[in-house]
C-alpha angles and dihedrals in degrees: 000000000000122000111240116219130206124209116247094210131025127227114268093186095268108046128075121228102258109172134033128199124215116254136178122319116255141143114274116231119258130213114260096326094304089137091226111125119221110255098231094184092054091048092049091049091052091050092050091049092048095048104044125161100228137126097215120069119234120244117282092243090056090051090051091053092046091049090057092049091050093047090052092053092044091053091053097044100040095078091047093051092045091054093052094043091051089057089065120096105279113234096031121122091244091053093048093049095048093041092051092052091047092049091051094057097084090056093049093046094052093055116099127228094258126230098280132073093233094053091047092051091048092050093049090048089051091050088050090056090047090052090049089053091050092048091052095045098040095063096230089132091055094246123135125249 
């Protein structure tokens, strides 16, 4: 069994999730019966790295590496989030909002980092928020929809 963690603080649009409190034990969801559990600690570490509170931008090479890590986690969590979102009542405002965000992810993922450091940092930050959305909507933290 995997230990499910709960965030201490929520995102307010500008702050990264920094600490996580232990919660109840439960099995983490897997992607389409693959049997591979989602590594929640690895996902949380990627989110914290993507949403730092710092004034200096990281090196471009570090942003490239972080982008690949984020894309890997997004690929794993997107089907889980889609499954849970599709269980909502279709046609409701909550379903439309979540479905629209989910449908925008492929367009965001296919964009490159750009040639500048600022554009790369902005894209990685955006991917961090997308991963945070998927973590919250996929149920890997044991929270309800």
